[in-house]
ZAKE-333611 format. One record per atom (N, C-alpha, C): atom name; residue in three letters; residue number from 1; x, y, z. Coordinates in Angstrom, 1 decimal. Example, Ala and Ser with C-alpha at 12.3 -4.5 7.8 and 13.67 -1.06 7.14 Angstrom:
PT  lumgu  nukol  dotor       x       y       z
PT      N    ALA      1    13.2    -5.7     7.8
PT     CA    ALA      1    12.3    -4.5     7.8
PT      C    ALA      1    13.2    -3.3     7.8
PT      N    SER      2    12.8    -2.2     7.1
PT     CA    SER      2    13.7    -1.1     7.1
PT      C    SER      2    12.9     0.0     7.9
//
This chain:
PT  lumgu  nukol  dotor       x       y       z
PT      N    MET      1   126.6   126.5   159.2
PT     CA    MET      1   127.2   127.5   158.3
PT      C    MET      1   128.1   126.7   157.3
PT      N    LYS      2   128.0   127.2   156.0
PT     CA    LYS      2   128.7   126.5   154.9
PT      C    LYS      2   129.5   127.5   154.1
PT      N    PRO      3   130.8   127.3   154.0
PT     CA    PRO      3   131.6   128.2   153.1
PT      C    PRO      3   131.2   128.1   151.7
PT      N    VAL      4   131.0   129.2   151.0
PT     CA    VAL      4   130.5   129.3   149.7
PT      C    VAL      4   131.4   128.6   148.7
PT      N    ALA      5   132.7   128.8   148.9
PT     CA    ALA      5   133.7   128.3   147.9
PT      C    ALA      5   134.2   126.9   148.2
PT      N    LYS      6   133.6   126.1   149.0
PT     CA    LYS      6   134.1   124.8   149.3
PT      C    LYS      6   133.0   123.8   149.0
PT      N    SER      7   133.4   122.5   148.9
PT     CA    SER      7   132.5   121.4   148.6
PT      C    SER      7   132.8   120.2   149.4
PT      N    GLN      8   132.1   119.2   149.3
PT     CA    GLN      8   132.3   117.9   149.9
PT      C    GLN      8   132.3   118.0   151.5
PT      N    GLY      9   131.5   118.9   152.0
PT     CA    GLY      9   131.3   119.0   153.4
PT      C    GLY      9   132.5   119.8   154.1
PT      N    LYS     10   133.4   120.3   153.4
PT     CA    LYS     10   134.6   121.0   154.0
PT      C    LYS     10   134.1   122.3   154.6
PT      N    GLY     11   134.5   122.6   155.8
PT     CA    GLY     11   134.2   123.9   156.4
PT      C    GLY     11   132.9   124.1   157.0
PT      N    ILE     12   132.0   123.1   156.9
PT     CA    ILE     12   130.6   123.2   157.4
PT      C    ILE     12   130.6   123.0   158.9
PT      N    PHE     13   129.9   123.8   159.7
PT     CA    PHE     13   129.8   123.6   161.1
PT      C    PHE     13   128.4   124.2   161.6
PT      N    LEU     14   128.0   123.7   162.7
PT     CA    LEU     14   126.7   124.1   163.3
PT      C    LEU     14   126.8   124.9   164.5
PT      N    PHE     15   125.8   125.7   164.8
PT     CA    PHE     15   125.7   126.5   166.0
PT      C    PHE     15   124.3   126.3   166.6
PT      N    ARG     16   124.2   126.4   167.9
PT     CA    ARG     16   123.0   126.3   168.6
PT      C    ARG     16   122.2   127.6   168.7
PT      N    LYS     17   123.0   128.8   168.8
PT     CA    LYS     17   122.3   130.1   169.0
PT      C    LYS     17   122.9   131.1   168.0
PT      N    LEU     18   122.1   132.0   167.6
PT     CA    LEU     18   122.6   133.1   166.7
PT      C    LEU     18   123.8   133.9   167.3
PT      N    LYS     19   123.7   134.1   168.6
PT     CA    LYS     19   124.8   134.8   169.2
PT      C    LYS     19   126.2   134.1   169.0
PT      N    ASP     20   126.1   132.8   168.9
PT     CA    ASP     20   127.4   132.0   168.7
PT      C    ASP     20   128.1   132.4   167.4
PT      N    ILE     21   127.3   132.8   166.4
PT     CA    ILE     21   127.9   133.3   165.1
PT      C    ILE     21   128.6   134.5   165.3
PT      N    THR     22   128.1   135.5   166.1
PT     CA    THR     22   128.8   136.7   166.4
PT      C    THR     22   130.1   136.5   167.1
PT      N    ASP     23   130.0   135.6   168.1
PT     CA    ASP     23   131.3   135.2   168.8
PT      C    ASP     23   132.3   134.6   167.9
PT      N    TRP     24   131.8   133.7   167.0
PT     CA    TRP     24   132.7   133.0   166.1
PT      C    TRP     24   133.3   134.0   165.1
PT      N    SER     25   132.5   134.9   164.6
PT     CA    SER     25   133.1   135.9   163.6
PT      C    SER     25   134.2   136.7   164.2
PT      N    LYS     26   134.3   136.9   165.5
PT     CA    LYS     26   135.3   137.7   166.0
PT      C    LYS     26   136.7   136.9   166.0
PT      N    ILE     27   136.6   135.6   166.1
PT     CA    ILE     27   137.8   134.8   166.0
PT      C    ILE     27   137.9   133.9   164.8
PT      N    GLY     28   136.8   133.6   164.2
PT     CA    GLY     28   136.8   132.6   163.1
PT      C    GLY     28   137.7   132.9   161.9
PT      N    PHE     29   137.9   134.2   161.5
PT     CA    PHE     29   138.7   134.5   160.4
PT      C    PHE     29   140.2   134.3   160.7
PT      N    GLN     30   140.6   134.2   161.9
PT     CA    GLN     30   142.0   134.0   162.2
PT      C    GLN     30   142.4   132.6   162.0
PT      N    HIS     31   141.4   131.6   161.9
PT     CA    HIS     31   141.8   130.2   161.9
PT      C    HIS     31   141.6   129.6   160.5
PT      N    ARG     32   141.3   130.3   159.5
PT     CA    ARG     32   141.1   129.7   158.2
PT      C    ARG     32   142.4   129.7   157.4
PT      N    GLU     33   142.5   128.8   156.4
PT     CA    GLU     33   143.6   128.7   155.6
PT      C    GLU     33   143.6   129.8   154.5
PT      N    ILE     34   144.7   130.4   154.3
PT     CA    ILE     34   144.8   131.5   153.4
PT      C    ILE     34   145.7   131.1   152.2
PT      N    ASP     35   145.3   131.2   151.0
PT     CA    ASP     35   146.1   130.7   149.9
PT      C    ASP     35   147.0   131.8   149.3
PT      N    SER     36   146.5   133.1   149.4
PT     CA    SER     36   147.3   134.2   148.9
PT      C    SER     36   147.2   135.4   149.8
PT      N    LYS     37   148.2   136.4   149.6
PT     CA    LYS     37   148.1   137.6   150.4
PT      C    LYS     37   146.9   138.4   150.1
PT      N    ALA     38   146.4   138.4   148.9
PT     CA    ALA     38   145.2   139.1   148.6
PT      C    ALA     38   144.0   138.6   149.3
PT      N    GLU     39   143.9   137.3   149.6
PT     CA    GLU     39   142.8   136.7   150.3
PT      C    GLU     39   142.8   137.0   151.8
PT      N    LYS     40   144.0   137.3   152.3
PT     CA    LYS     40   144.2   137.5   153.7
PT      C    LYS     40   143.3   138.6   154.3
PT      N    ASP     41   143.0   139.6   153.6
PT     CA    ASP     41   142.2   140.7   154.0
PT      C    ASP     41   140.7   140.5   153.8
PT      N    LEU     42   140.4   139.5   153.0
PT     CA    LEU     42   138.9   139.3   152.7
PT      C    LEU     42   138.3   138.2   153.6
PT      N    PRO     43   137.2   138.5   154.2
PT     CA    PRO     43   136.5   137.5   155.0
PT      C    PRO     43   135.9   136.4   154.0
PT      N    GLU     44   135.9   135.2   154.5
PT     CA    GLU     44   135.3   134.1   153.7
PT      C    GLU     44   133.8   134.3   153.7
PT      N    THR     45   133.2   134.0   152.6
PT     CA    THR     45   131.7   134.1   152.5
PT      C    THR     45   131.1   132.8   152.9
PT      N    TYR     46   130.0   132.9   153.7
PT     CA    TYR     46   129.3   131.7   154.1
PT      C    TYR     46   127.8   131.8   153.8
PT      N    VAL     47   127.2   130.7   153.7
PT     CA    VAL     47   125.8   130.6   153.6
PT      C    VAL     47   125.3   130.1   155.0
PT      N    VAL     48   124.3   130.8   155.5
PT     CA    VAL     48   123.8   130.5   156.8
PT      C    VAL     48   122.4   130.0   156.6
PT      N    SER     49   122.0   128.9   157.1
PT     CA    SER     49   120.7   128.4   157.0
PT      C    SER     49   120.2   127.8   158.4
PT      N    ARG     50   118.9   127.8   158.5
PT     CA    ARG     50   118.4   127.2   159.8
PT      C    ARG     50   118.4   125.7   159.7
PT      N    TYR     51   118.8   125.1   160.7
PT     CA    TYR     51   119.0   123.6   160.8
PT      C    TYR     51   117.6   123.0   160.9
PT      N    ILE     52   117.4   121.9   160.2
PT     CA    ILE     52   116.1   121.2   160.3
PT      C    ILE     52   116.2   120.2   161.5
PT      N    GLU     53   115.6   120.6   162.6
PT     CA    GLU     53   115.7   119.8   163.8
PT      C    GLU     53   114.9   118.5   163.8
PT      N    ASN     54   113.9   118.4   162.9
PT     CA    ASN     54   113.1   117.2   162.8
PT      C    ASN     54   113.2   116.6   161.3
PT      N    PRO     55   114.4   116.2   160.9
PT     CA    PRO     55   114.5   115.7   159.6
PT      C    PRO     55   113.8   114.4   159.4
PT      N    CYS     56   113.4   114.2   158.2
PT     CA    CYS     56   112.8   112.8   157.8
PT      C    CYS     56   114.0   111.9   158.0
PT      N    LEU     57   113.7   110.8   158.7
PT     CA    LEU     57   114.8   109.8   158.9
PT      C    LEU     57   114.4   108.5   158.3
PT      N    ILE     58   115.4   107.8   157.8
PT     CA    ILE     58   115.1   106.4   157.3
PT      C    ILE     58   116.1   105.5   158.1
PT      N    GLY     59   115.6   104.6   158.8
PT     CA    GLY     59   116.5   103.7   159.6
PT      C    GLY     59   117.2   104.5   160.7
PT      N    GLY     60   116.6   105.6   161.1
PT     CA    GLY     60   117.2   106.5   162.2
PT      C    GLY     60   118.3   107.4   161.6
PT      N    ARG     61   118.5   107.4   160.3
PT     CA    ARG     61   119.5   108.2   159.7
PT      C    ARG     61   119.0   109.3   158.9
PT      N    LYS     62   119.7   110.4   158.9
PT     CA    LYS     62   119.4   111.6   158.2
PT      C    LYS     62   119.8   111.4   156.7
PT      N    PHE     63   119.1   112.1   155.8
PT     CA    PHE     63   119.5   112.0   154.4
PT      C    PHE     63   119.1   113.3   153.7
PT      N    ASP     64   119.7   113.5   152.6
PT     CA    ASP     64   119.3   114.6   151.7
PT      C    ASP     64   119.1   114.1   150.3
PT      N    ILE     65   118.5   114.8   149.4
PT     CA    ILE     65   118.2   114.4   148.1
PT      C    ILE     65   119.1   115.3   147.1
PT      N    ARG     66   119.9   114.6   146.3
PT     CA    ARG     66   120.7   115.3   145.3
PT      C    ARG     66   120.0   115.2   143.9
PT      N    VAL     67   119.7   116.3   143.3
PT     CA    VAL     67   119.1   116.3   142.0
PT      C    VAL     67   119.9   117.2   141.1
PT      N    TYR     68   120.2   116.8   139.9
PT     CA    TYR     68   120.9   117.6   138.9
PT      C    TYR     68   120.0   118.2   137.9
PT      N    VAL     69   120.3   119.5   137.6
PT     CA    VAL     69   119.5   120.3   136.7
PT      C    VAL     69   120.4   120.9   135.7
PT      N    LEU     70   120.0   120.8   134.4
PT     CA    LEU     70   120.7   121.4   133.3
PT      C    LEU     70   119.9   122.6   132.8
PT      N    VAL     71   120.5   123.7   132.9
PT     CA    VAL     71   119.9   125.0   132.4
PT      C    VAL     71   120.5   125.3   131.1
PT      N    ILE     72   119.7   125.3   130.0
PT     CA    ILE     72   120.2   125.7   128.7
PT      C    ILE     72   119.9   127.1   128.3
PT      N    SER     73   119.0   127.7   129.1
PT     CA    SER     73   118.6   129.1   128.9
PT      C    SER     73   118.0   129.7   130.1
PT      N    TYR     74   118.3   131.0   130.4
PT     CA    TYR     74   117.6   131.7   131.4
PT      C    TYR     74   116.6   132.6   130.9
PT      N    VAL     75   116.7   133.0   129.6
PT     CA    VAL     75   115.8   133.9   129.0
PT      C    VAL     75   115.4   133.4   127.6
PT      N    PRO     76   114.3   132.7   127.4
PT     CA    PRO     76   113.4   132.2   128.5
PT      C    PRO     76   114.0   131.1   129.3
PT      N    LEU     77   113.5   130.8   130.4
PT     CA    LEU     77   114.0   129.8   131.3
PT      C    LEU     77   113.7   128.4   130.7
PT      N    LYS     78   114.8   127.7   130.4
PT     CA    LYS     78   114.6   126.3   129.9
PT      C    LYS     78   115.6   125.4   130.7
PT      N    ALA     79   115.0   124.5   131.4
PT     CA    ALA     79   115.9   123.6   132.2
PT      C    ALA     79   115.4   122.2   132.1
PT      N    TRP     80   116.3   121.2   132.3
PT     CA    TRP     80   116.0   119.8   132.3
PT      C    TRP     80   116.4   119.2   133.6
PT      N    LEU     81   115.5   118.5   134.2
PT     CA    LEU     81   115.8   117.8   135.5
PT      C    LEU     81   116.2   116.4   135.2
PT      N    TYR     82   117.3   116.0   135.7
PT     CA    TYR     82   117.8   114.6   135.6
PT      C    TYR     82   117.1   113.8   136.7
PT      N    ARG     83   116.2   112.9   136.2
PT     CA    ARG     83   115.4   112.2   137.2
PT      C    ARG     83   116.1   111.1   137.9
PT      N    SER     84   117.3   110.8   137.6
PT     CA    SER     84   118.1   109.7   138.3
PT      C    SER     84   119.0   110.3   139.3
PT      N    GLY     85   118.4   111.1   140.2
PT     CA    GLY     85   119.2   111.7   141.3
PT      C    GLY     85   119.4   110.6   142.3
PT      N    PHE     86   119.7   111.0   143.5
PT     CA    PHE     86   120.0   110.0   144.6
PT      C    PHE     86   119.8   110.6   146.0
PT      N    ALA     87   119.6   109.8   147.0
PT     CA    ALA     87   119.6   110.2   148.4
PT      C    ALA     87   120.9   109.8   149.0
PT      N    ARG     88   121.4   110.8   149.8
PT     CA    ARG     88   122.7   110.5   150.5
PT      C    ARG     88   122.4   110.4   152.0
PT      N    PHE     89   122.9   109.4   152.6
PT     CA    PHE     89   122.6   109.1   154.0
PT      C    PHE     89   123.8   109.4   154.9
PT      N    SER     90   123.5   109.8   156.2
PT     CA    SER     90   124.6   109.8   157.1
PT      C    SER     90   124.8   108.4   157.6
PT      N    ASN     91   126.0   108.2   158.1
PT     CA    ASN     91   126.4   106.8   158.5
PT      C    ASN     91   126.0   106.5   159.9
PT      N    THR     92   125.7   107.5   160.7
PT     CA    THR     92   125.4   107.4   162.1
PT      C    THR     92   124.0   107.8   162.4
PT      N    ARG     93   123.3   107.2   163.3
PT     CA    ARG     93   122.0   107.5   163.7
PT      C    ARG     93   121.8   109.0   164.2
PT      N    PHE     94   120.7   109.6   163.8
PT     CA    PHE     94   120.5   111.0   164.1
PT      C    PHE     94   120.3   111.3   165.6
PT      N    SER     95   120.9   112.4   166.0
PT     CA    SER     95   120.7   112.9   167.4
PT      C    SER     95   121.2   114.3   167.4
PT      N    LEU     96   120.5   115.1   168.2
PT     CA    LEU     96   120.9   116.5   168.3
PT      C    LEU     96   121.8   116.7   169.5
PT      N    ASP     97   122.2   115.6   170.2
PT     CA    ASP     97   123.1   115.7   171.3
PT      C    ASP     97   124.5   116.3   171.0
PT      N    SER     98   125.0   115.9   169.9
PT     CA    SER     98   126.3   116.3   169.5
PT      C    SER     98   126.3   117.0   168.1
PT      N    ILE     99   126.3   118.3   168.1
PT     CA    ILE     99   126.2   119.0   166.8
PT      C    ILE     99   127.5   119.1   166.1
PT      N    SER    100   128.6   118.7   166.7
PT     CA    SER    100   129.9   118.7   166.1
PT      C    SER    100   130.2   117.4   165.4
PT      N    ASP    101   129.4   116.4   165.5
PT     CA    ASP    101   129.6   115.1   164.8
PT      C    ASP    101   129.2   115.1   163.4
PT      N    SER    102   130.1   115.2   162.5
PT     CA    SER    102   129.9   115.3   161.0
PT      C    SER    102   129.2   114.0   160.5
PT      N    PHE    103   129.5   112.9   161.1
PT     CA    PHE    103   128.9   111.6   160.7
PT      C    PHE    103   127.4   111.6   160.9
PT      N    ILE    104   126.9   112.4   161.8
PT     CA    ILE    104   125.5   112.4   162.1
PT      C    ILE    104   124.8   113.5   161.2
PT      N    HIS    105   125.4   114.6   161.1
PT     CA    HIS    105   124.7   115.8   160.5
PT      C    HIS    105   125.0   116.1   159.1
PT      N    LEU    106   126.1   115.6   158.5
PT     CA    LEU    106   126.4   115.9   157.1
PT      C    LEU    106   126.2   114.6   156.3
PT      N    THR    107   125.6   114.7   155.1
PT     CA    THR    107   125.4   113.5   154.3
PT      C    THR    107   126.3   113.4   153.2
PT      N    ASN    108   127.3   114.3   153.0
PT     CA    ASN    108   128.3   114.2   151.9
PT      C    ASN    108   129.0   112.9   152.0
PT      N    VAL    109   129.1   112.2   150.8
PT     CA    VAL    109   129.8   111.0   150.8
PT      C    VAL    109   131.3   111.1   151.1
PT      N    ALA    110   131.9   112.3   150.8
PT     CA    ALA    110   133.3   112.5   151.1
PT      C    ALA    110   133.5   112.5   152.6
PT      N    ILE    111   132.5   112.9   153.4
PT     CA    ILE    111   132.6   112.9   154.9
PT      C    ILE    111   132.3   111.4   155.3
PT      N    GLN    112   131.2   110.9   154.9
PT     CA    GLN    112   130.7   109.6   155.4
PT      C    GLN    112   131.7   108.4   155.1
PT      N    LYS    113   132.4   108.5   154.0
PT     CA    LYS    113   133.3   107.3   153.8
PT      C    LYS    113   134.5   107.3   154.7
PT      N    THR    114   134.7   108.4   155.5
PT     CA    THR    114   135.8   108.4   156.5
PT      C    THR    114   135.3   107.9   157.8
PT      N    ALA    115   134.0   107.6   158.0
PT     CA    ALA    115   133.5   107.1   159.3
PT      C    ALA    115   134.1   105.8   159.6
PT      N    PRO    116   134.4   105.6   160.9
PT     CA    PRO    116   135.1   104.3   161.3
PT      C    PRO    116   134.3   103.1   160.9
PT      N    ASP    117   133.0   103.1   160.9
PT     CA    ASP    117   132.2   102.0   160.6
PT      C    ASP    117   131.5   102.0   159.3
PT      N    TYR    118   132.1   102.8   158.4
PT     CA    TYR    118   131.6   102.9   157.0
PT      C    TYR    118   131.8   101.6   156.3
PT      N    ASP    119   130.8   101.1   155.6
PT     CA    ASP    119   130.8    99.9   154.8
PT      C    ASP    119   130.8   100.2   153.3
PT      N    PRO    120   131.9   100.1   152.6
PT     CA    PRO    120   132.0   100.5   151.2
PT      C    PRO    120   131.1    99.6   150.3
PT      N    GLU    121   130.8    98.4   150.8
PT     CA    GLU    121   129.9    97.5   150.0
PT      C    GLU    121   128.4    98.1   150.1
PT      N    LYS    122   128.0    98.5   151.2
PT     CA    LYS    122   126.7    99.1   151.4
PT      C    LYS    122   126.6   100.5   150.9
PT      N    GLY    123   127.6   101.3   151.2
PT     CA    GLY    123   127.6   102.7   150.9
PT      C    GLY    123   126.6   103.5   151.7
PT      N    CYS    124   126.4   104.7   151.3
PT     CA    CYS    124   125.4   105.6   152.0
PT      C    CYS    124   124.5   106.3   151.0
PT      N    LYS    125   124.2   105.6   149.9
PT     CA    LYS    125   123.3   106.2   148.8
PT      C    LYS    125   122.2   105.2   148.4
PT      N    TRP    126   121.1   105.9   148.1
PT     CA    TRP    126   120.0   105.2   147.4
PT      C    TRP    126   119.7   105.9   146.1
PT      N    SER    127   119.2   105.2   145.1
PT     CA    SER    127   118.8   105.9   143.9
PT      C    SER    127   117.5   106.7   144.3
PT      N    LEU    128   117.2   107.6   143.5
PT     CA    LEU    128   115.9   108.4   143.7
PT      C    LEU    128   114.7   107.4   143.6
PT      N    GLN    129   114.8   106.5   142.7
PT     CA    GLN    129   113.7   105.5   142.6
PT      C    GLN    129   113.6   104.6   143.8
PT      N    GLN    130   114.7   104.2   144.5
PT     CA    GLN    130   114.6   103.5   145.7
PT      C    GLN    130   113.9   104.4   146.8
PT      N    LEU    131   114.3   105.6   146.9
PT     CA    LEU    131   113.8   106.5   147.8
PT      C    LEU    131   112.3   106.7   147.6
PT      N    ARG    132   111.9   107.0   146.4
PT     CA    ARG    132   110.5   107.2   146.0
PT      C    ARG    132   109.7   105.9   146.4
PT      N    THR    133   110.2   104.7   146.2
PT     CA    THR    133   109.5   103.5   146.5
PT      C    THR    133   109.3   103.4   148.0
PT      N    TYR    134   110.4   103.7   148.8
PT     CA    TYR    134   110.3   103.7   150.2
PT      C    TYR    134   109.3   104.7   150.8
PT      N    LEU    135   109.4   105.9   150.3
PT     CA    LEU    135   108.5   107.0   150.8
PT      C    LEU    135   107.0   106.6   150.4
PT      N    THR    136   106.8   106.0   149.3
PT     CA    THR    136   105.4   105.6   148.9
PT      C    THR    136   104.9   104.6   149.8
PT      N    ALA    137   105.8   103.6   150.1
PT     CA    ALA    137   105.4   102.5   151.0
PT      C    ALA    137   105.1   103.0   152.5
PT      N    GLU    138   106.0   104.0   152.9
PT     CA    GLU    138   105.9   104.5   154.3
PT      C    GLU    138   104.8   105.5   154.5
PT      N    TYR    139   104.6   106.4   153.5
PT     CA    TYR    139   103.7   107.6   153.7
PT      C    TYR    139   102.5   107.6   152.7
PT      N    GLY    140   102.5   106.7   151.7
PT     CA    GLY    140   101.4   106.6   150.8
PT      C    GLY    140   101.8   107.3   149.5
PT      N    HIS    141   101.1   106.9   148.4
PT     CA    HIS    141   101.4   107.4   147.1
PT      C    HIS    141   101.1   108.9   147.0
PT      N    PRO    142    99.9   109.4   147.5
PT     CA    PRO    142    99.6   110.9   147.4
PT      C    PRO    142   100.7   111.8   148.0
PT      N    GLN    143   101.2   111.4   149.2
PT     CA    GLN    143   102.2   112.1   149.9
PT      C    GLN    143   103.5   112.1   149.2
PT      N    SER    144   103.9   111.0   148.6
PT     CA    SER    144   105.1   110.9   147.9
PT      C    SER    144   105.1   111.7   146.6
PT      N    VAL    145   104.0   111.7   145.9
PT     CA    VAL    145   103.8   112.5   144.7
PT      C    VAL    145   103.8   113.9   145.0
PT      N    SER    146   103.2   114.3   146.1
PT     CA    SER    146   103.2   115.7   146.5
PT      C    SER    146   104.6   116.2   146.9
PT      N    LEU    147   105.4   115.4   147.5
PT     CA    LEU    147   106.7   115.7   147.9
PT      C    LEU    147   107.6   116.0   146.6
PT      N    PHE    148   107.5   115.1   145.7
PT     CA    PHE    148   108.3   115.3   144.5
PT      C    PHE    148   107.9   116.5   143.6
PT      N    ARG    149   106.6   116.8   143.7
PT     CA    ARG    149   106.1   118.0   143.0
PT      C    ARG    149   106.7   119.3   143.7
PT      N    LEU    150   106.7   119.2   145.1
PT     CA    LEU    150   107.3   120.4   145.8
PT      C    LEU    150   108.8   120.5   145.5
PT      N    LEU    151   109.5   119.4   145.3
PT     CA    LEU    151   110.9   119.4   145.0
PT      C    LEU    151   111.1   120.1   143.6
PT      N    ASP    152   110.3   119.7   142.7
PT     CA    ASP    152   110.3   120.4   141.3
PT      C    ASP    152   110.1   121.9   141.5
PT      N    ASP    153   109.1   122.2   142.3
PT     CA    ASP    153   108.7   123.7   142.5
PT      C    ASP    153   109.9   124.5   143.1
PT      N    ILE    154   110.6   123.9   144.1
PT     CA    ILE    154   111.7   124.5   144.7
PT      C    ILE    154   112.8   124.8   143.6
PT      N    ILE    155   113.1   123.8   142.8
PT     CA    ILE    155   114.1   124.0   141.7
PT      C    ILE    155   113.7   125.1   140.8
PT      N    VAL    156   112.4   125.1   140.3
PT     CA    VAL    156   112.0   126.1   139.4
PT      C    VAL    156   112.1   127.5   140.0
PT      N    LYS    157   111.6   127.6   141.3
PT     CA    LYS    157   111.6   128.9   141.9
PT      C    LYS    157   113.1   129.4   142.2
PT      N    SER    158   114.0   128.5   142.5
PT     CA    SER    158   115.4   128.8   142.7
PT      C    SER    158   116.0   129.4   141.4
PT      N    LEU    159   115.7   128.8   140.3
PT     CA    LEU    159   116.2   129.3   139.0
PT      C    LEU    159   115.6   130.6   138.7
PT      N    GLN    160   114.3   130.7   138.9
PT     CA    GLN    160   113.6   132.0   138.6
PT      C    GLN    160   114.2   133.1   139.5
PT      N    SER    161   114.6   132.8   140.7
PT     CA    SER    161   115.1   133.9   141.6
PT      C    SER    161   116.4   134.5   141.1
PT      N    VAL    162   117.1   133.8   140.3
PT     CA    VAL    162   118.4   134.3   139.8
PT      C    VAL    162   118.4   134.6   138.3
PT      N    GLN    163   117.2   134.4   137.7
PT     CA    GLN    163   117.1   134.5   136.3
PT      C    GLN    163   117.6   135.8   135.7
PT      N    LYS    164   117.3   136.9   136.4
PT     CA    LYS    164   117.6   138.2   135.9
PT      C    LYS    164   119.1   138.6   136.1
PT      N    VAL    165   119.8   137.9   136.9
PT     CA    VAL    165   121.2   138.3   137.1
PT      C    VAL    165   122.2   137.3   136.5
PT      N    MET    166   121.7   136.2   135.9
PT     CA    MET    166   122.5   135.2   135.3
PT      C    MET    166   122.9   135.7   133.8
PT      N    ILE    167   124.1   135.5   133.4
PT     CA    ILE    167   124.5   135.8   132.1
PT      C    ILE    167   123.9   134.7   131.2
PT      N    ASN    168   123.2   135.1   130.1
PT     CA    ASN    168   122.6   134.1   129.3
PT      C    ASN    168   123.4   134.1   127.9
PT      N    ASP    169   124.1   133.0   127.7
PT     CA    ASP    169   124.9   132.8   126.5
PT      C    ASP    169   124.3   131.6   125.8
PT      N    LYS    170   123.8   131.8   124.6
PT     CA    LYS    170   123.2   130.7   123.9
PT      C    LYS    170   124.2   129.6   123.5
PT      N    HIS    171   125.5   129.8   123.7
PT     CA    HIS    171   126.5   128.8   123.4
PT      C    HIS    171   126.9   128.0   124.6
PT      N    CYS    172   126.3   128.3   125.8
PT     CA    CYS    172   126.8   127.7   127.0
PT      C    CYS    172   125.5   127.1   127.8
PT      N    PHE    173   125.8   126.3   128.7
PT     CA    PHE    173   124.8   125.8   129.6
PT      C    PHE    173   125.3   125.8   131.0
PT      N    GLU    174   124.5   125.6   132.0
PT     CA    GLU    174   124.8   125.5   133.4
PT      C    GLU    174   124.3   124.2   133.9
PT      N    LEU    175   125.1   123.5   134.7
PT     CA    LEU    175   124.7   122.3   135.4
PT      C    LEU    175   124.8   122.5   136.9
PT      N    TYR    176   123.6   122.3   137.6
PT     CA    TYR    176   123.6   122.5   139.0
PT      C    TYR    176   123.2   121.2   139.7
PT      N    GLY    177   123.8   121.1   140.9
PT     CA    GLY    177   123.4   120.0   141.8
PT      C    GLY    177   122.6   120.6   143.0
PT      N    PHE    178   121.4   120.3   143.1
PT     CA    PHE    178   120.5   120.8   144.2
PT      C    PHE    178   120.5   119.7   145.3
PT      N    ASP    179   120.9   120.1   146.5
PT     CA    ASP    179   120.8   119.3   147.7
PT      C    ASP    179   119.6   119.7   148.5
PT      N    ILE    180   118.6   118.9   148.7
PT     CA    ILE    180   117.4   119.2   149.3
PT      C    ILE    180   117.1   118.3   150.5
PT      N    MET    181   116.8   118.8   151.6
PT     CA    MET    181   116.4   118.0   152.8
PT      C    MET    181   114.9   118.1   153.0
PT      N    ILE    182   114.4   117.1   153.6
PT     CA    ILE    182   112.9   117.1   153.9
PT      C    ILE    182   112.8   116.9   155.4
PT      N    ASP    183   111.7   117.4   156.0
PT     CA    ASP    183   111.5   117.2   157.4
PT      C    ASP    183   110.6   116.0   157.6
PT      N    SER    184   110.3   115.8   158.9
PT     CA    SER    184   109.5   114.6   159.2
PT      C    SER    184   108.1   114.7   158.7
PT      N    ASN    185   107.6   115.8   158.3
PT     CA    ASN    185   106.3   116.0   157.7
PT      C    ASN    185   106.4   116.0   156.2
PT      N    LEU    186   107.5   115.5   155.6
PT     CA    LEU    186   107.7   115.5   154.2
PT      C    LEU    186   107.7   116.9   153.5
PT      N    LYS    187   108.1   117.9   154.3
PT     CA    LYS    187   108.2   119.2   153.7
PT      C    LYS    187   109.6   119.5   153.4
PT      N    PRO    188   109.9   119.8   152.1
PT     CA    PRO    188   111.3   120.2   151.7
PT      C    PRO    188   111.7   121.5   152.2
//
């Protein structure tokens, strides 16, 4: 679960069973930080997603892909994909044994740089070109090309899904960061 209004991995946590969410919701709101009296009565909004139990791993570590998209119009949809995205890696080898270990399950650099064995010289990022080269060598050119086409398709469909509800101002633009994970079958 991820709080909608937070970033850099803050407030993210995992559950093993859906029933655990119900149990958490009964006590979870009592433990959050409240900034104002008005917020006290409002429950925090979360995004719930199914965990990928078989993520694609590189060197035994989980990663996600960050891609930036500039939307200059929703009607008609006009967007530019920044091709110099990057892959963010966890600092610790992947395991489902401990779902509370952020260094295993979250790829946010803000989290990873606090790991006890984090190496600032090495970091936890690859350029998208490095990732593409690795995936091509590991899985073959057709698989790699197919993956990146699927990533493009996810971005377009995501933007189309909100196209009718977004305010379209010709004097403004929107910049989005898409974080996309892929599974061991190279399915985003």
